[in-house]
Structures are given as C-alpha cells and as structure tokens.
C-alpha positions in Angstrom: -0.2 0.0 -0.1 1.5 3.4 -1.0 0.7 7.1 0.0 0.1 10.1 -2.2 2.3 11.6 -0.3 5.5 10.6 -1.6 8.1 10.9 1.2 5.9 8.3 3.1 6.8 5.8 0.3 10.5 5.9 1.3 11.7 2.6 2.4 13.6 4.0 4.9 11.0 6.2 6.2 9.7 5.7 10.0 6.2 6.6 9.2 4.8 4.9 6.0 1.1 4.8 5.5 1.1 1.3 7.3 2.3 2.9 10.6 0.0 6.0 11.4 1.0 6.6 15.1 -0.4 8.8 17.3 1.2 11.8 19.0 0.8 15.6 20.0 2.4 18.8 18.8 2.4 22.4 19.1 1.8 23.9 15.8 3.0 27.2 13.7 -0.2 28.4 14.6 0.4 28.0 18.5 -2.2 25.4 19.4 -1.6 22.0 20.9 -3.3 19.6 19.1 -2.8 15.6 18.6 -1.6 14.3 15.5 -0.5 11.9 13.3 2.4 11.0 11.2 2.7 10.5 7.5 6.4 10.7 5.7 7.7 13.9 6.5 4.4 15.4 7.9 2.4 15.7 11.0 -1.2 15.3 10.4 -3.6 17.7 12.4 -6.1 15.1 13.7 -8.4 18.0 15.2 -8.8 19.9 11.7 -9.8 16.1 10.4 -12.1 16.0 13.2 -13.8 19.3 12.6 -14.2 18.4 9.1 -16.0 15.3 9.6 -13.6 13.1 8.0 -12.6 11.2 11.4 -14.8 10.7 14.2 -14.5 8.6 17.5 -17.2 5.9 18.1 -19.3 8.2 20.6 -18.7 11.5 18.0 -17.3 13.6 20.7 -14.3 15.8 20.3 -11.1 14.1 21.4 -8.2 15.7 19.1 -8.7 19.5 19.8 -6.5 18.5 23.0 -3.1 18.7 24.3 -3.1 14.9 25.2 -4.1 11.7 23.7 -5.9 10.5 26.8 -9.4 10.6 25.9 -8.9 9.1 22.5 -7.1 6.2 24.0 -9.9 5.9 26.8 -12.8 5.7 23.9 -11.8 1.8 23.4 -10.6 -0.2 20.5 -13.5 0.5 18.0 -12.4 4.4 18.0 -8.9 3.2 17.6 -9.9 1.1 14.6 -12.4 3.4 13.2 -9.7 6.3 13.1 -6.9 4.2 11.9 -9.3 3.1 8.9 -10.4 6.7 8.3 -6.6 8.2 8.4 -5.8 5.0 5.9 -8.5 5.9 3.4 -7.9 9.7 3.2 -4.1 9.4 2.7 -3.5 6.1 0.7 -3.1 5.9 -3.2 -6.5 5.9 -4.9 -8.1 6.2 -2.1 -10.7 9.2 -0.8 -10.0 11.9 -2.6 -11.6 14.0 0.2 -8.2 15.4 1.7 -6.0 14.7 -1.5 -8.0 17.4 -4.1 -8.8 20.0 -1.6 -5.5 22.2 -1.3 -6.9 24.5 1.2 -7.7 21.5 4.1 -4.7 19.9 2.8 -2.6 23.2 3.9 -4.4 23.2 7.2 -4.0 19.5 7.8 -0.7 18.6 6.6 2.1 20.1 8.3 6.1 19.8 7.9 7.8 17.8 10.8 10.3 20.5 11.3 7.6 23.0 11.7 6.2 21.7 14.9 7.4 20.8 18.2 6.6 17.2 19.5 5.1 16.9 23.2 4.5 14.3 25.5 1.6 12.1 23.7 -0.2 11.6 27.1 -0.7 12.5 30.4 1.2 9.8 32.4 -1.2 8.4 35.2 1.0 5.9 36.5 4.5 4.5 35.8 5.6 1.1 36.5 9.1 -0.1 35.2 9.6 -4.3 35.0 12.9 -6.4 34.7 11.4 -8.9 32.3 14.8 -9.1 29.9 16.5 -12.3 31.1 19.9 -11.6 29.5 20.1 -8.2 31.5 19.0 -9.8 34.6 21.4 -12.4 34.3 24.3 -10.0 33.5 23.3 -7.6 36.5 23.0 -10.7 38.9 26.6 -12.0 37.9 28.1 -9.0 38.3 26.6 -8.5 42.0 26.1 -12.1 43.0 27.7 -14.6 41.2 26.3 -16.4 38.2 25.2 -19.0 40.1 22.8 -16.9 42.0 22.2 -14.4 39.2 18.4 -14.9 39.1 16.3 -14.7 41.9 14.4 -17.5 42.5 11.1 -15.7 41.5 12.2 -14.5 38.2 11.2 -17.7 36.0 7.8 -17.4 37.4 6.6 -13.8 37.8 7.3 -10.4 35.9 9.3 -8.8 38.5 8.4 -4.7 38.6 8.4 -1.8 40.9 6.3 1.6 40.9 8.4 4.5 39.3 7.6 8.0 39.3 4.9 9.3 36.4 6.2 12.8 37.6 9.5 12.9 36.0 8.6 11.0 32.6 9.6 13.4 30.1 9.3 13.7 26.2 12.5 13.0 23.8 14.8 16.1 23.5 14.3 16.8 27.0 17.6 17.6 28.8 18.3 15.4 31.7 20.3 16.9 34.7 22.8 14.5 36.6 20.9 13.4 39.8 22.8 14.0 42.8 22.5 11.0 46.1 23.9 9.1 48.7 26.6 6.7 48.0 29.0 4.9 49.8 32.5 3.2 49.0 32.9 -0.3 50.3 36.0 0.7 52.4 34.2 3.9 53.8 32.6 4.0 57.2 29.6 6.6 56.2 28.2 7.7 52.9 28.7 10.8 51.1 26.0 12.8 49.3 27.1 14.2 45.6 26.7 13.8 41.8 26.2 10.5 40.3 29.3 9.0 39.0 28.2 6.0 37.1 25.1 7.4 35.2 23.3 4.9 33.0 20.7 4.3 30.4 18.4 1.5 30.3 17.0 0.2 26.5 13.3 -0.2 26.8 10.0 -0.5 25.4 6.9 1.1 26.9 3.3 0.0 26.9 0.8 2.6 27.0 -2.4 1.4 28.8 -5.6 2.8 26.9 -8.8 1.0 28.5 -8.9 0.7 32.2 -9.6 -1.8 34.5 -11.7 -2.3 37.7 -10.0 -2.4 41.1 -10.5 -5.7 42.5 -10.9 -7.4 39.1 -8.2 -9.4 37.7 -7.8 -9.7 33.8 -6.5 -12.0 31.4 -3.3 -11.9 29.1 -5.7 -11.5 26.3 -7.9 -8.9 28.4 -4.8 -7.1 29.1 -3.4 -7.1 25.2 -7.0 -5.7 24.4 -6.4 -2.9 27.2 -2.8 -1.7 25.6 -3.2 1.5 23.0 0.4 1.2 21.8 4.1 1.3 22.5 6.7 3.9 22.6 10.6 3.7 23.1 11.9 4.2 26.8 14.8 5.1 28.4 14.9 4.5 32.2 18.0 6.8 33.1 20.0 5.2 36.0 22.0 6.3 39.0 24.2 2.8 39.4 26.0 4.1 42.5 23.0 5.5 44.3 21.2 2.4 43.4 23.8 0.1 44.7 23.5 1.9 48.1 19.8 2.3 48.4 18.3 -0.8 47.0 18.4 -3.0 49.8 15.8 -4.1 50.8 12.9 -2.3 48.7 14.5 -2.1 45.3 14.9 1.2 43.3 14.3 4.7 44.4 16.0 7.7 43.8 18.7 6.1 41.3 15.5 5.5 39.0 13.2 8.5 39.9 14.8 11.2 38.7 14.1 10.8 35.0 12.6 8.5 32.3 12.3 9.3 28.5 9.8 8.2 26.0 9.8 8.9 22.2 7.2 11.2 21.3 5.1 8.9 18.5 2.8 6.0 20.1 3.0 3.0 17.8 -0.4 1.4 17.8 -1.2 -2.3 17.9 -2.8 -2.4 14.5 0.6 -1.2 13.0 2.4 -3.9 14.6 0.0 -7.0 14.1 2.2 -8.6 11.5 5.1 -8.2 13.3 3.8 -10.5 16.5 5.9 -13.3 17.5 6.5 -15.5 20.7 8.0 -14.8 23.9 11.2 -17.2 24.6 10.6 -20.7 25.2 9.8 -20.9 29.2 12.4 -22.7 31.3 9.9 -23.6 33.9 5.7 -23.7 33.2 4.0 -20.4 34.0 1.2 -20.6 35.8 -2.3 -20.4 33.9 -3.2 -16.7 34.7 0.3 -15.5 32.8 0.0 -18.3 30.2 -0.4 -16.2 26.6 -3.1 -17.6 24.2 -1.7 -16.2 21.1 1.7 -14.5 20.3 2.0 -11.5 22.5 5.7 -10.0 21.7 6.7 -8.2 18.5 9.9 -8.5 16.2 11.4 -4.6 16.6 15.0 -4.0 16.2 16.3 -1.7 18.5 19.5 0.7 18.7 21.6 3.1 21.2 24.0 5.7 20.0 26.0 7.9 21.8 27.3 11.1 21.2 29.8 13.1 23.1 29.4 17.0 23.4 31.1 19.1 20.8 31.1 15.7 18.6 29.4 15.3 15.2 29.6 11.6 15.3 27.0 9.3 17.0 28.3 5.7 18.1 26.2 3.0 17.8 26.8 1.0 21.0 24.1 -1.6 21.0 21.6 -3.0 18.7 19.0 -5.6 19.9 15.5 -6.8 19.5 12.6 -6.4 21.5 11.7 -10.2 20.9 14.6 -10.9 23.5 12.1 -10.4 26.3 10.9 -12.9 28.6 7.7 -11.6 29.5 5.3 -9.5 27.2 3.6 -6.3 28.2 0.6 -8.4 28.3 1.8 -10.7 30.4 3.2 -7.8 33.1 -0.3 -6.2 32.6 -2.2 -8.8 33.6 0.4 -9.8 36.6 0.1 -6.1 37.8 -3.8 -6.4 37.7 -3.6 -10.0 39.5 -4.3 -8.6 42.7 -7.1 -6.5 41.9 -4.6 -3.2 41.2 -6.5 -0.8 39.2 -5.0 -0.2 36.0 -5.8 3.4 34.4 -6.0 4.9 31.0 -2.4 6.5 30.6 -0.7 3.9 32.6 3.0 3.4 31.4 4.6 0.1 31.8 8.4 -0.1 31.4 9.5 -3.5 29.7 13.1 -3.7 31.6 16.3 -3.3 29.7 16.3 -5.4 26.7 19.8 -7.0 26.3 20.6 -9.5 23.5 22.8 -12.5 24.1 26.0 -10.9 22.5 27.9 -7.8 24.2 27.0 -6.0 21.0 23.2 -6.4 22.1 23.4 -5.5 25.8 20.9 -2.3 26.9 23.1 -0.6 29.1 26.4 0.6 29.7 26.4 -1.5 32.8 26.7 -4.3 30.8 28.6 -2.9 28.2 31.6 -1.6 30.1 30.6 -4.7 32.5 30.2 -2.6 35.9 33.1 0.2 34.7 35.8 -2.6 34.1 35.9 -2.8 30.5 35.8 0.9 28.9 34.0 1.2 25.6 35.4 2.9 22.7 33.5 5.7 20.5 34.0 6.5 17.0 36.5 9.4 17.4 38.6 7.9 19.9 37.1 8.9 23.1 36.0 6.3 25.6 33.3 5.3 28.4 32.4 3.2 31.1 29.4 5.6 31.9 27.7 8.6 30.7 29.4 12.3 31.3 28.0 15.4 31.0 27.2 16.9 27.4 26.9 13.2 26.2 23.6 12.8 23.8 21.8 9.3 24.3 19.7 8.4 21.2 17.2 5.1 21.0 15.6 4.1 17.8 13.6 1.5 16.9 11.5 -0.2 14.0 9.7 -3.2 12.6 10.9 -4.2 9.1 8.5 -4.9 6.7 8.4 -5.8 2.8 9.4 -2.5 1.5 8.7 -0.4 4.3 9.5 0.3 8.1 7.3 0.5 11.0 9.3 3.3 12.9 9.3 4.5 16.4 11.4 7.4 15.7 13.9 8.2 18.1 14.4 9.1 22.1 16.9 11.4 22.9 18.2 13.3 25.7 21.5 15.3 26.6 23.0 14.8 30.0 23.1 18.1 31.9 25.8 18.7 35.1 24.3 18.0 38.5 22.8 21.1 40.6 24.0 21.5 44.1 22.1 22.0 46.7 22.0 24.9 48.8 24.3 24.7 51.5 26.1 21.6 50.2 
C-alpha cells in the first residue's frame, strides 16, 4: 500500500501509511493538538475531526486537546475506526476528500520540522519491569555471581516496581545529572554528591488505553486488548546511588529522577504482522500468565551515544524487543492480578532489553561490565558510564517488505548536576 504523500513511500521512512502513529504537537499557529505522522508531515487530527473526516465512536471531540488520553480511553473500536479513516484519506486511490482539497491539505499537513513534538499522553502511573533475562543474568552475575544471578522468583513472575510518573519526559528534554547518597566499600559513612555512574536502560513502554476495575483481575488476552500502543523508553539509572539504596525495597532515587519516552505511540494495529512468541519457558508459568497467542514483537532496537562537541554518534547496542522473557500483556495481567486498578495513561516499562552478545547489551553497566571494560567511541573517546554533555539516542523499527514501522527516536542530553543550597 502506498500513499499520495511521496515521502511516506521511501523504504527508510519511519512513518509510511502502514504506520500512522499518534502524538501531540505544538503547531505553527500556536495550538497544541493531537496529530499523526505520514512521511515528512504531521497530520492535524483536530482539523480532520472538525471537518467530519474522522470521528471517534461516540462522536465527541477528542483531538483538539493537549493529550491523547480521551481518545485512548474511547476504546478499540474508535482506535480502529480512526485508523481506517486515516488510511482511506492518505492512500493512493483512496478517498479524495483530502488529496483534492488544497485548502484543507494546507491546514492538515504540516512539515515535521515546523512543529514541536510534546508528551503524547498524560502519564497516570508508571511501573518499570525487569523482564529481560539476559540483562537480569548479566546484572545478577556482577553482583551475586553466576550461580545466583536470577532471583528464585524470576522465571515465575514479571518482577517490577512502581516508578514516578512525574518525571516521565518526552524525547529531547535535557536530563540533569542526579545527586544522591553513595558509599564506597571501604568507607565508614556514605557521602552525598553527583552520580558518577550514570547509565541508560534500553526499554520499550506499553501505554494502557482501556482501564480496569479495582478488585478485578484480567487475563493476558484482556491485558493485550487494553494496550493502546508502544513507545521507546529510556529509564535513566544512577548505578552508584542504586547500589547503596536498593536493599531491601528496590530502586528509589536512582530511578526516580528521569525516564524519557519517544513522542510517537505506535499502535498494536501497525505492529500486528510483527507479532512473535516470547522465548521458550524454562519453567511452566501459572495459568493466569500463559499467552493465548503470540504477544511479543519483532522490533529492531539501537542505542547511540554522541559526546559534547562531537558530530559523530556511535552505535553502542543493536538488539531486538523479542529478547524480552515476558510480554507487555503478561506484565499488565500480573500487575492487575491482585486487583490493582489500571488506568488510562498507565505506562509499563519493559525492563532493559539485552541480546545474548555484548553488541546487543542494553545498558552501559553491561557493555562496560561494571566499568571494568571501557567502550571506545568513534573518534577515540572512551566511556564506562555517561559523561556530562553526552547525548543518548534510542531508535526502533519493525522491518516490513519494503517499508518500516518506525518509532522515531528517543533522545536526551545530560546536563551537570545542580548543587543543593548549602552543600
């Protein structure tokens, strides 16, 4: 399928007509509306809605807003109807209601370079999981030895913790280096200061569209039906702060300072043909976690780092979403299994996605093996962890036949720590 917008037909384009992601943008006229993307353009969904060319199932206005939450909670039929209408409007040999109306085209299609992409939805709650087996094995081996790398429960449940929705930010937002307590092994007392072992975590985020009821567990299939789509996610991590604080209740300040997501939500419909199975179970899962059909996806993922004053980014990792041991649907079903209420706008971080080889590890902690094996960048600089001025970029795409379902990029540049008054 091709679009009459030629830039969308480039095989390397992240936003062909097969994709049609959803986001939010500040437009040249100053309005902040819900948008889609096609080729090199954003599509102003509020204008199409006002013209009667796209509607949600309840005919209420949902796109002239600064977040996608109202559309997300309107349900699967509305998602499918809007996607079908957009496809008809933008494909070759489709409806001419837009393509033949020059005035409307100028209002609806806006060059990507002329808009500012914003947070696509209001994050209700944020939960981060630990569902990459290779990552969990690598980190466990560093801290506990290979014989105790995985906790006893790891092969039975998706392990997670409740993070901070308040510090989830959109791609491009600068990240200030966090400060916190750390303690060296030979010291009697901890000290307070800027993080010295700042890291990334290459993750994907699942965005909940349809809420659940408190006290009501859900099946894995119901969980999959509730998910609106997926984003790239970088869960920035302060490894030295984490090492001192995480016993006995897990991550806290080491994770709470920032999480970056990409500005485009890629829908399940766009990813449907890229479904694949999770890895073979090493131990049988309890019935409530068993998948009725393939619930993972074949999505290529990369990480690059670009030092300050350098024009050359270096790709430091290339892996695939299908390395996750637990799918987002399994994570969501487990989250609700106690009766926990899940809300529209809940964000579930997948956990760090690492492949089996060093070239596919999803964090600098693993790539540098705890700082013992420095990484050499293009241009000759070395890194064990992130330095001030470094820009980290996540990218992802599912490769189709002559087209990509792209996620765009998720970037963040590290700024120096801010001292506490009197420190």
